[in-house]
N, C-alpha and C positions, 0 to 999 in steps of 0.2 A: 446407495452413494453412487455414484455417477461412475459407469465401467470405463470410460474412457479419461485419458492423461489431460487434466485441467490446464487450461491456459489461463494468463492473467486477462483484466478487462482494460482494453487501450481506454484512452481519453474518448469520452462521447462527444463526438464534434459536433458543436452545435453554433450557428450562425443566423444574425438576422438579415443577412444578405438578401435582397431581390433578386431573380434572376430568371426561376426556371417557370414561374407562372406570372407574365407580364400583366396578363387580362384581368386580374385582380384590382388592378388600379381604378375601375371602374366599375364597383360594386352594385352600383343602380342599373346596369344593363346587364340583361338575361344571358347567363353564361352558357355556350354551347358544348358538348362534350367532344374534346378535340381527341383526331385518330392518335394510336398509339404511336410513338415512333422509338425506333432503335437505338440503343447507345451503347457503347463496349460491346459488342456483338452478342449478346445474350441478354441483356438489361433491357427492360421496356418501360418507359414513361408512360404511365396512365392517368390523365386529367380527367375529372367527375367530382359530381357532387358529395362529398363524402358527410354529408348530415350523420351527427350521432354515428362517427364511422365503426366504434367497438359495438354498436347495435347490427351494425351491417355484417363485418366478420368478427371472428375470435381468434386469438392467435398461441401460438405455443412456442415453446425454444429457449433461447437463451445467448450468452455471449459465446459460449464454445461450438453451437449446432447453429447459430442464424435463427432468425426470427420468420414462423411460418405461418400462412393463413389454415386453419383447422377446418372452419366452419364459415358458411356463406350463406345470408338470408336468403332464401328464393325470393326473388322480385326485388330485391333491393337494386340500387345502383351499382354496387361491386356487383352483383350477381350480373346485371346487363353489361357489365364491362369485361364479362367472362372470368373475374377472378377464382379463382379456383383450390381446395385443398393440395397444398405441395408447392406453393405459390411462396417463395422467400423474398419478403421485403426488404428491400436494401437502402431506401430513403425515403423518407416523407418531408416534404414541402406544403406547407400551409400559411396563408398570406390574407384570409378571409376578413381576418379582424388584427385591431394593433395589440400587442406586437406580435410580428409574425415570426414562424421560424422554420428552419431547415434543419434537418438532423440525421445525420446515417444509421441505420438500425445494423449493419453487418456485425458489430461487435459488443452490441449493448447486450444489458443483461434483460430477462424476461421482464421486470419490475419497472427498469427504464422505459422498455418498448411500449409497455401497457399504458405508461404515464404519458408521454407520449401521444399517443394515437388517440387515449381519451381528449387530450386537448382539440383532436380535429372535429369541427362541427361546420362544415361547409366545404366550398369548391377546394379542393387539394390535388397535390401532385405526388402520385406513388411511384418510386422507380422499383420494378419488381423483375423476377427471373424464375422460371421452373427449375427446382429442384427436387424431383421425386426421389432421388436414389437418399439426400439425406432426411427429407421428411420421412419416408419410411421407416429407415434406419432409428431415427427417433422417436416414432411411434410404439415400434417394436421394443426398444427400451423402455418408454413408458408400460405400455402394457404388461411387460415382463415384470415390472416393479424394478429393474435394475435402474431407473434414474425416476426422480420427479419432475424433473425441467432439463433443460438443456442448458443451464447455468454451472460453470466450476471454474472458481478461483479463489487465491488464497489470501487472508487478512491476516493482520498483527493487530490485536485486540488491544487499545489502549486505556481500558476500564476493566473493574472486577463487576462481573455480572451475575446475581443471586438468579438460582432457578426457584421461582416463586410458585411454580404449577408444574402440573405431570407434564413430562415431554420437553420442557425447559432446560438449555445446557446450560448447567452454572460455569462459568467463566472466569479466570483470574487474568489479573493486567500482565500483557506481553506474551499470553498464549496465541499460537497460530491456529487457526480454524480453515479447513477447506469448507466454503460456501457453495452447495449445491442446488440451491431453489431459493430464488428472490422472492416470489410469490406463493409460500408455504402456507397452505390453508387461509388462502386471501391475501390481503393486503397487511403491511405492517410487521409482518414475521419472514425470517429467512429459515433455511435449513440448513445448519451444518455439523461437521466431524471435528473433533478435536483431532489435531497432528501431534504425534510423539518428535521427539528430539532429533532421533537418527534416521526417520524416512518422511516420507510424504503421504504416506495411507492414514487415512484417518482411523480412530479407536471410538470414543462415545459420539455420542451425536444425539441432537436435538435442536430445538429453537430457538433463536437469537432475535433481539429487535431487531429491526431495518436501520439503516444507517439516521435516518432522520430520529427516529424514537429513540435509539441509542446516544445520538449528540443531546437531547433535551436531559437524559439520563447522566450523561457526564458532567454537564452543567452542575445539576443537582449535587451529584457526588464531588465536584470540587469545592462547593459550598460548604459541605459536611466537613470534608477532610479538612479544609481550614479551622474550621471552629476544633474538631479534633486534637490537629497538633498544637492549638493554643492551650490545650487542656491537657496534654501527654509531654512527660519527658522523655518515654520511652522511644523504641524503632518500630512503630506499626507497620504491620504489611502493607506493600505498595498497592495503591488501591486505584491511581491513576496515572497515565504518561500524558504531560500535557503538552500538545503538539497543535501548532497552529498554520494555517494557510493563508499565504498572502493571493487575496481572490483575483488581482490584476493579471498574475503570474502563473496560476495553477490552472487545472483541467479548465478547457474552455466551459464545462458545464457551470461552472460558477458565474459566468460571465452571460449566462441564456437570459432571455428577458423572466422578468420576475412579476410583472404585471398581472398574469393569469396566475401565479401563485397567491396574490393577495387575496383574488376571490376565491381560490378552490381551498388553501391550506389553512384548516383550523387545528388548534390545539390537540384536540381529542382525536384528529385523524392526521395526522403529520403528512406532508406531500410524498408521494412516491416517484416524482417526476423523474429521479436521477438516481445513479449510483451514488454520488457522492451530493449531498443536501444542496439544494437551490435555496439557501436561507442565508438571512444577514450575518449569522454566525459563522465563525472561522475556524473550532474546535475540531479536530479530528478522533472521532471515536475508534473507526477502523482506519488503518492505513494499508494500503493494496502490496503485497509482497510477492517476490518471486524465488525459486530455489535455485540454490547452486550445491555442488559438490566437489568443492576442490581437491585434488588427488595429490598436490605437492603440499609440504608443509606449511603451513599459513605462519605469517607476520604477528608478531604479539605488540601489544600496546597495552601499557599499563596506567589505570588511574587510581590515585593522582601518580603524575609524571615523577615526582620526586621519589616516590617507595619504588618506581618503576627502574629509578636510576641505582637504587639500592638492589634489587633484585636482578638485574640485569648484570651486574657485577660478579655475582655468584652462578648465575645461569650459565654464563658465556664461557665459566670452567667447565661446563659440562658438555657432552658431544650431543650433538643437535642444536645447539643455539649459537649465536652469534651475535655481536652489537651490529647495527647497520650500521656502516659508515658514510659520514656525508662527504659530498664531493665539493672541491673549490672548482667552480665553472667561470671561465671568461666571459665576456659580455657576447661574445659570439656565440660562444658552446650553450650559455645561458638562453638565447634565443631561439637556437634550433632544438633544444630539448624542450622549451615552453611549446612550440609550434608543434610539435609532436604529441603533446601531452604528457612528458614524462617526468615535470618536476610536481613533486608531491609536498614538498615544504620548504621552507627557508631555515635554516640550524645556527642557531645561535652561536656564533664565534668570533674571536678576533683575529684580525690580520686580514679579512677579505669576506667575502660571501660564500656561503656555504649551502649546498642543496641537500635533502634527502630525495633521490630519483628513483624511477622506475626502476631503471636498469641497475642499481645497488640491490634492490629488494629481488629482484628476480634472479640476479646471480646468486642469491644465497639459496634461492627456493630450488633453481636448479641443482643446487649442491646437497639437496634434501635437508635441510639446514632451517631453522625457526629464526627468521630476521626479528631482532629485538630490537623495538622502534621507541625512540625518545621523540616524540611528535606529540603535538594537540590534537584535542577530538574531532577539528574540523576538517582534518585530512584525511579521513573516513571517507568521506565523498569523492575525494580524489582519487584514492585508492580504489574505489568500487569501480569509478570508471576505466581505469585501467585493468579491471577484472582481475583486483586483485582484493581480498576479503580478509582482512585482520582478526584475531582473536582478541577480543578485549577482555582482559580481566580487572576486574573492580574490586578493589581492597579497602572496605570501610573501615573507617579510621574514627575513634573516638580518643578521649584523653588516656584511657588506660592501655589503649593500642599503640600511641604515640610515645607512651612511657617504654614499652617496648622495643622499641625503635630508636631510644635517646642515643645509643653511641654510634650507629650505624647516621646517624643523622647529625652527629657534630662532625664526622667525616666530611659532609657535605656542606659546612657550614650552615647548617639549617636548625632551627630551634624547633621543639612539637609545636609551639602556637603557629609558626608558619606553615608545618603541615598539616593541621588543623584547617587554618584557613583555606588552603590550596584543595584540602579535601571537600571541603564547603564548595567552593566555587566550581571546581571540575565536576562535583557530582551533581551538580544544577544543569550543566550541561549534557548528561548522559541521554535526558529526555529526546534530544535533537539528534542522538545517532541514528544512524538508518539502518540499523540492524540489532539483533540481540547481542546482549555480553552476559557475563561472568561473573557473579558477586561473592566474595568471600568476608564472612560476617566476622566482625572484631573479635568474639570471643570464642573463634574457632582455630586459634592458633595461638601458642605460649610465648614464642620468641621468633629470632627471624629464621630459625633452621626448618621449626615447624611450619613458619609461613611459607618458606621455600618449596617444601615438600606439597604443601596444600597446592601450591602455584603450580608445581609440575604435573600434579594429576588434572587440575582444572584446564590446563593447555591440553594435556592427550585426550580429556573427554571431549572437550572444544571440536578437536582435528576430527572427529567420528559425526560430528553432528551435521545435518543439514544447516547450509547457511541460507538465511532468510535477509533478503533486501527490500529494500522499499524506494520505490520511486521517488528524489528529491520533490516537494510539493513548489518549490521557490525556482 
């Protein structure tokens, strides 16, 4: 396991913009090596013939440490340009063939970097800097087996993965993993540690499919799960979480050139060009997540909302819980609050426009109180933007569970059928929530009082856990 604190992988910045190597527009003219020029004080741009670049150099590192040249082939163009071990590659610009690309390697995984550098086979520009301190620390960690690469980031897994061979990690849907090597034993596998719910430290470890391979498995699993649901009336274990990405708004990786991929990618050897797969598919097998440790009581949101209203009436009578009031705002107040990002959601009410605001939620949190929220699931992203991380309690309902709540539902003028319909609709929205949630089975409680007890235990347990949030793909 990597000995340093991991950081998440920022978006890989890819662009087809031309500009750093203008001489490439005349490919028929012999190209001379240009002298290095200094930019940003320490970074040097080298322009040279990068024929089969990864035959000239080998690299180590990852998103946590940076990408370093580890070996240089004697007599190669890279050797003649005085590239040496300990040189950190900051950016690669390659325009010799169409489509061209330019990418920064400062925060890329080792798999990303190798995939990008493998594409270079001709005149290129490398932005580099000498970083012997970082390089020596990395080499020491590798030799001491403290680390196997310079990669370190956390993912939420959106499918169940079986361990079919020795050394593979069996994974459940929604598990959190710490990935520490994206080139584990070559291409196609990552090395990861399962992370427990109460810390960021890894426990079990093993290999998992890389992003592209996991994407293929996800598609196959969705197909099998669809068939299984038609054949079973029970509640099978959750095997997949269906998350999709709008390629036009997602990481710029997805908009990078695909021409080279059509030549390189084969079904038996998925592309390892990027952390997020450069394919036509938009299904997401792994979501990049970040840890948070809120110290104050987190607000609570229930699914389905109608059950939340029943529970909130009971919980608000207990110490440490209070319903979050909606505020009436004039147009001027609303405009000012909206500009500050304080508006969480509009509240349904007669006689005017009422809003759930960050100010109201934080006021309760400062009083060491759980704010009970009656808001839709799509408000969670707005809460996260305000650095508020709600506890989501999902109460799974079926016909038997609905009957247990019959009297409470009647007080809200809601039928059992309406509860079941709301439950189905809101449960379908849970896959889009950018964080984990607690789920209570319908057979785990016998009446409203026992359900209330289960909910209180779930809230107390969730408050102790690390909160893992993912960046919106939209």
